[in-house]
C-alpha positions in Angstrom: 0.0 0.0 0.0 2.9 2.3 0.9 4.5 1.6 -2.5 1.2 2.6 -4.3 0.9 5.8 -2.3 4.6 6.6 -3.0 4.0 5.9 -6.7 1.0 8.2 -6.8 2.9 11.0 -4.9 5.8 10.8 -7.4 3.5 10.7 -10.3 1.7 13.8 -9.1 5.0 15.6 -8.6 6.1 14.7 -12.1 2.8 16.0 -13.5 3.1 19.3 -11.5 6.7 19.7 -12.7 5.7 19.1 -16.3 2.8 21.6 -16.0 5.2 24.1 -14.5 7.6 23.4 -17.3 5.0 23.9 -20.0 3.8 27.1 -18.3 7.4 28.4 -18.1 8.0 27.6 -21.8 4.7 29.4 -22.8 5.8 32.4 -20.6 9.2 32.4 -22.3 7.6 32.2 -25.8 5.3 35.1 -25.0 8.1 37.2 -23.6 10.2 36.5 -26.7 7.3 37.5 -29.0 6.8 40.6 -26.9 10.5 41.5 -27.2 10.3 41.0 -31.0 7.2 43.1 -31.3 8.8 46.0 -29.3 12.0 45.8 -31.5 10.0 46.4 -34.7 10.6 50.0 -35.7 7.7 52.3 -35.7 8.9 53.7 -39.0 11.9 53.8 -41.3 13.7 57.0 -40.7 16.3 56.4 -43.4 16.3 54.6 -46.8 16.7 50.8 -46.6 17.9 48.5 -49.4 17.2 44.8 -49.3 17.8 41.8 -51.6 15.1 39.3 -52.5 16.6 36.0 -53.8 14.4 34.1 -56.1 14.2 31.3 -58.8 11.8 32.9 -61.2 12.8 32.8 -64.9 11.4 34.0 -68.2 8.0 35.6 -68.1 7.7 34.9 -64.4 10.8 36.9 -63.6 9.5 39.8 -65.8 6.2 39.8 -63.9 8.0 39.8 -60.6 10.2 42.7 -61.8 7.1 44.7 -62.8 5.5 44.3 -59.4 8.7 45.1 -57.6 9.3 48.2 -59.6 5.7 49.3 -58.7 6.5 48.7 -55.0 9.8 50.6 -55.2 8.0 53.5 -56.8 5.1 53.5 -54.3 7.2 54.8 -51.4 10.6 56.5 -50.7 12.4 54.5 -48.0 12.6 50.9 -49.3 14.5 49.7 -52.4 14.1 46.0 -53.2 16.7 44.4 -55.5 15.8 41.2 -57.2 18.6 38.6 -57.3 18.0 35.5 -59.5 19.7 32.4 -58.3 18.8 30.1 -61.2 16.8 27.0 -60.5 15.2 26.1 -57.2 18.0 23.6 -56.5 20.6 26.4 -57.0 18.6 28.7 -54.8 18.4 26.1 -52.0 22.1 25.4 -52.1 23.1 29.1 -52.2 20.7 30.0 -49.3 22.2 27.3 -47.0 25.8 28.2 -47.9 25.1 31.9 -47.4 23.3 31.3 -44.1 26.3 29.2 -42.8 28.6 31.9 -43.8 26.5 34.5 -42.0 25.8 36.3 -45.2 22.1 35.4 -45.9 19.9 37.7 -47.9 17.2 39.6 -46.2 14.4 37.6 -47.8 13.8 34.7 -50.2 11.5 32.3 -51.7 11.4 28.9 -49.8 9.5 25.7 -49.8 8.1 24.5 -46.5 10.7 21.7 -46.1 13.5 24.2 -46.5 11.8 26.4 -43.9 11.6 23.5 -41.4 15.4 23.2 -41.6 15.8 27.0 -41.2 13.5 27.1 -38.2 15.4 24.2 -36.6 18.6 26.2 -37.0 17.0 29.5 -35.9 17.7 31.1 -39.3 14.4 32.7 -40.3 12.2 35.1 -38.4 8.8 34.4 -36.9 6.4 36.7 -38.7 3.7 36.6 -36.1 4.8 39.8 -34.3 4.8 41.6 -37.7 1.4 40.2 -38.6 0.0 41.2 -35.2 1.7 44.6 -35.0 -0.7 47.4 -34.3 0.7 49.7 -37.0 2.4 47.5 -39.6 0.4 44.3 -39.2 -2.7 42.8 -40.7 -6.1 43.0 -39.2 -7.7 39.7 -38.3 -9.8 39.9 -41.5 -6.7 40.5 -43.6 -5.0 37.5 -42.1 -8.0 35.2 -42.5 -8.3 36.4 -46.1 -5.1 34.4 -46.9 -6.4 31.1 -48.3 -6.7 28.7 -45.4 -4.5 25.9 -46.8 -1.7 28.4 -47.4 -2.0 29.8 -43.8 -1.7 26.3 -42.4 1.2 25.4 -44.6 3.2 28.4 -43.3 2.5 27.7 -39.6 4.8 25.9 -37.2 3.5 25.5 -33.6 1.1 28.4 -34.0 3.7 30.7 -35.5 3.8 31.9 -39.1 7.2 31.9 -40.6 6.2 32.7 -44.2 3.4 34.0 -46.4 2.4 32.3 -49.6 3.7 33.5 -52.9 3.8 31.4 -56.1 1.2 28.7 -55.5 -0.2 26.2 -57.9 -1.8 22.8 -58.0 -2.3 20.0 -60.4 -5.0 20.1 -63.1 -6.1 17.9 -65.9 -5.1 19.2 -69.4 -7.1 17.6 -72.2 -7.3 17.6 -76.0 -10.9 18.8 -76.7 -11.0 17.3 -80.2 -9.8 13.8 -79.1 -12.4 13.6 -76.4 -15.1 14.7 -78.8 -14.0 12.3 -81.5 -14.3 9.4 -79.0 -17.6 10.6 -77.5 -16.0 11.1 -74.1 -16.9 13.6 -71.4 -14.1 15.2 -69.4 -13.4 12.5 -66.7 -14.4 13.5 -63.1 -13.9 10.1 -61.3 -11.2 7.5 -61.2 -13.3 5.1 -63.2 -14.0 7.7 -65.9 -10.3 8.6 -65.8 -9.2 5.0 -66.5 -11.8 4.4 -69.2 -10.9 7.6 -71.0 -7.1 6.8 -70.9 -7.9 3.4 -72.4 -10.2 4.7 -75.1 -7.9 7.5 -76.1 -4.8 5.3 -76.5 -4.8 4.7 -80.2 -3.1 5.5 -83.5 -3.9 8.4 -85.8 -2.2 9.0 -89.1 0.5 6.5 -88.2 1.3 8.2 -84.9 0.8 6.4 -81.6 -1.3 8.3 -79.1 -1.2 7.6 -75.4 -4.3 8.4 -73.4 -2.8 9.9 -70.3 0.5 11.5 -69.5 2.3 12.4 -66.2 5.3 14.5 -65.4 8.5 12.7 -64.4 8.0 14.0 -60.9 4.8 12.0 -60.4 6.3 10.5 -57.2 5.9 13.9 -55.5 2.2 13.8 -56.4 1.6 10.3 -55.1 0.4 11.4 -51.7 -2.5 13.1 -53.5 -3.8 9.8 -54.8 -3.4 8.3 -51.4 -5.5 11.2 -50.0 -8.1 10.5 -52.6 -8.5 6.9 -51.2 -9.1 8.4 -47.8 -5.6 7.7 -46.5 -2.6 9.8 -45.4 1.1 9.4 -45.8 2.5 11.3 -42.7 1.7 11.0 -39.0 3.2 14.2 -37.7 2.5 13.4 -34.0 4.5 10.2 -34.2 7.1 11.4 -36.8 6.1 8.3 -38.9 5.4 7.8 -42.6 2.5 5.6 -43.6 3.1 4.4 -47.1 2.8 0.6 -46.8 -0.9 0.7 -46.2 -4.1 -0.6 -48.0 -4.9 3.0 -49.1 -1.5 3.5 -50.6 -1.7 0.2 -52.3 -5.0 1.0 -53.8 -3.7 4.3 -55.1 -0.5 2.8 -56.6 -2.3 -0.1 -58.2 -4.7 2.3 -59.8 -1.9 4.4 -61.4 0.3 1.4 -62.2 -2.5 -0.4 -63.9 -2.8 2.3 -66.6 1.0 2.2 -67.1 1.2 -1.6 -67.3 -1.6 -1.6 -69.9 0.1 1.1 -72.0 -2.6 3.7 -71.5 -0.3 6.1 -69.5 3.3 7.3 -69.8 5.8 9.7 -68.2 7.3 12.7 -69.9 10.6 10.8 -70.1 13.2 12.3 -72.4 10.8 15.0 -73.4 11.5 16.6 -70.0 8.0 18.0 -69.5 4.6 16.7 -70.7 3.6 20.0 -72.2 5.6 19.0 -75.3 4.0 15.7 -76.1 0.6 17.1 -75.2 1.1 20.1 -77.4 2.0 18.1 -80.5 -0.8 15.6 -80.0 1.1 12.6 -78.8 -0.9 12.5 -75.5 -4.6 13.1 -75.2 -4.7 14.1 -71.6 -2.1 14.9 -69.0 -1.8 15.9 -65.3 0.4 18.9 -64.7 0.9 22.1 -62.7 -1.6 24.9 -63.2 1.5 27.2 -63.4 2.3 25.5 -66.7 -0.7 26.9 -68.6 1.4 29.4 -70.5 3.9 26.7 -71.5 1.1 24.5 -72.7 -0.4 27.3 -74.7 2.9 28.0 -76.4 3.4 24.3 -77.3 -0.1 23.8 -78.5 -0.6 27.0 -80.5 -1.9 26.3 -84.0 -1.7 22.5 -83.3 -4.5 21.4 -81.0 -7.6 22.6 -79.2 -7.2 22.1 -75.5 -8.7 23.0 -72.1 -8.3 22.4 -68.4 -10.3 20.6 -65.8 -10.0 19.7 -62.0 -8.3 16.5 -61.1 -10.7 13.5 -61.2 -11.5 12.3 -57.7 -11.3 8.9 -56.1 -13.2 8.2 -52.8 -12.9 11.9 -52.1 -11.4 15.0 -53.8 -7.9 16.0 -52.9 -5.2 18.1 -54.4 -1.9 19.4 -53.0 -1.1 23.0 -53.5 2.6 23.5 -54.2 5.0 26.3 -54.6 7.1 28.6 -52.4 6.6 31.1 -49.7 8.2 34.4 -48.7 10.4 34.4 -45.6 13.1 36.5 -44.1 16.3 35.7 -42.3 17.1 36.5 -38.7 20.5 37.9 -39.7 18.8 41.0 -41.2 18.7 44.2 -39.2 15.3 45.3 -37.6 15.0 48.0 -40.3 15.7 45.4 -43.1 13.1 43.0 -41.6 10.5 45.7 -41.5 11.3 46.7 -45.1 10.9 43.0 -46.1 7.6 42.7 -44.3 6.2 45.8 -46.1 7.3 44.2 -49.4 5.7 40.9 -48.5 2.4 42.7 -47.7 2.6 44.4 -51.1 3.3 41.2 -53.0 0.4 39.4 -51.3 -2.1 42.3 -51.5 -5.4 41.7 -53.3 -4.5 43.8 -56.3 -1.0 42.3 -56.8 -2.0 38.7 -56.3 -4.7 39.1 -59.0 -2.1 40.6 -61.3 0.4 37.9 -60.5 -2.2 35.1 -61.1 -3.4 36.6 -64.4 0.2 37.0 -65.7 1.6 33.6 -64.6 -1.0 30.9 -64.1 -0.3 30.7 -60.3 -3.4 31.1 -58.1 -4.4 34.2 -56.1 -3.4 33.7 -52.4 -6.3 35.7 -51.0 -10.0 34.7 -51.0 -11.0 38.3 -51.6 -9.1 38.3 -54.9 -11.4 35.6 -56.2 -14.4 37.9 -55.8 -13.0 40.9 -57.6 -14.6 42.0 -60.8 -11.2 41.9 -62.5 -10.6 38.2 -61.6 -14.1 37.1 -62.4 -14.0 38.8 -65.8 -10.5 37.3 -66.5 -11.5 33.7 -65.8 -14.7 34.2 -67.8 -12.5 35.1 -70.8 -9.8 32.6 -69.9 -11.5 29.8 -68.0 -8.4 27.6 -67.8 -6.9 30.0 -65.4 -9.7 29.6 -62.9 -9.6 25.8 -62.6 -6.8 25.6 -60.0 -8.5 28.0 -57.6 -11.8 26.1 -58.0 -10.0 23.3 -56.1 -9.3 25.2 -52.9 -11.9 23.2 -51.0 -10.1 20.0 -51.9 -6.7 21.5 -51.1 -4.4 19.9 -48.5 -0.9 20.1 -47.3 1.3 17.5 -45.7 2.6 18.3 -42.2 5.9 20.2 -41.9 8.0 17.5 -40.3 11.8 17.1 -40.3 13.0 14.9 -43.1 10.2 15.9 -45.5 12.7 16.6 -48.3 14.1 13.1 -47.8 10.6 11.6 -48.1 10.2 13.5 -51.4 13.5 12.2 -52.8 12.5 8.6 -52.0 9.0 9.0 -53.6 10.5 10.6 -56.7 12.8 7.5 -57.2 10.6 4.6 -56.1 7.2 5.6 -57.7 9.0 5.9 -61.0 10.6 2.5 -60.6 7.1 1.0 -60.1 5.5 2.8 -63.0 8.3 1.8 -65.3 7.7 -1.8 -64.3 11.1 -2.1 -62.6 9.4 -3.0 -59.2 6.2 -4.5 -58.1 3.6 -2.3 -56.2 4.3 -4.3 -53.0 8.0 -4.0 -53.2 7.9 -0.3 -54.1 5.7 0.5 -51.1 7.9 -1.5 -48.7 11.0 0.3 -50.0 9.3 3.7 -49.7 8.1 2.9 -46.2 11.6 1.8 -45.1 13.7 4.5 -46.9 11.3 7.4 -46.1 11.1 6.5 -42.5 14.9 6.3 -42.4 15.1 9.8 -43.8 12.7 11.1 -41.1 14.6 9.3 -38.3 17.9 10.6 -39.5 16.6 14.2 -39.6 15.2 13.9 -36.1 18.5 12.6 -34.5 
């Protein structure tokens, strides 16, 4: 009996200590936020120059330059200089190298898995004090106007470390004439998807046509198909991946069946599926909504095409991808405030509409979808409105350590299965093992 009483006493003491510890941590967090908020300048007394590192090229870079020039001309104290770092891979490497050298830029584009690494190393700033700042921040309505899935994707333990920038999702591109010639409606379900891929796989004028195409990076999209079966691929609370499951098997068997039967293909040596689709070698293909301008260029004077939402399985689901805007802790308080003002401008209702119209990325504010300008634009260019129509089906995978490692494994193993180099069962087992190893390694 004494042992039981002693056990209960010790247990109660542990619980009290844990509660005190949590309260102390919460108190420290609040004090840190308060200190950050008070360190934000009330105004910029002298001109401030900042660099924004990015990976935009071609027309995307030109549009970003137009918006940035407009911002620079809108006020006197902030000058933003755009610094292109090439591809996203180049940008990622240069950011990490500059951060280690103590010479990081003031702000940058960054994917969520990059940001997780930066947060773990205390490299980027918590934007919450700026968002909540009485003078410089957003009102509650302005914050909640950011599309919900984007707010959640930029939040780590109730703190926002980024704001959404160039966001897109996958859509179904289809050849209008090929569907009409085969008496097919645009597929909306997995069954219709499969039947259309089969029927559209044919020959025309001596040319082989494949019904359905996917980008080489289809592995990164695989979690979407698992979601559409009602499953998930990451358990954030347990730091576990869940790929070797009945739901994942159903998803991979569905995709693999079309490849095994010759009704689907990857971009392969073409690099991107917009090329084969534009010249009529593929009747339908799944690709990023940000690729609309590229599809248009490839298909001009060759085919009639349009865009539709992703067909759904048990439920609708689509991942919204793309980078966010974040700023580094190494910047001065004045530089951080300048970066925050620029972030607000880039994500304002007016600028996000202009960005979406010019690039194919989606507006990041709900209010933008209701402007007369956007409504008229998508009425005249309906393909640009499809991605945003999928907001209700949008999801994001939790921001856990090792996420980039998971993506590397998926990119490799899903392709191996679809190219018939591995069975579905072996592919899922290897994904489960290697992806979990990546997570465990990152959490050591």
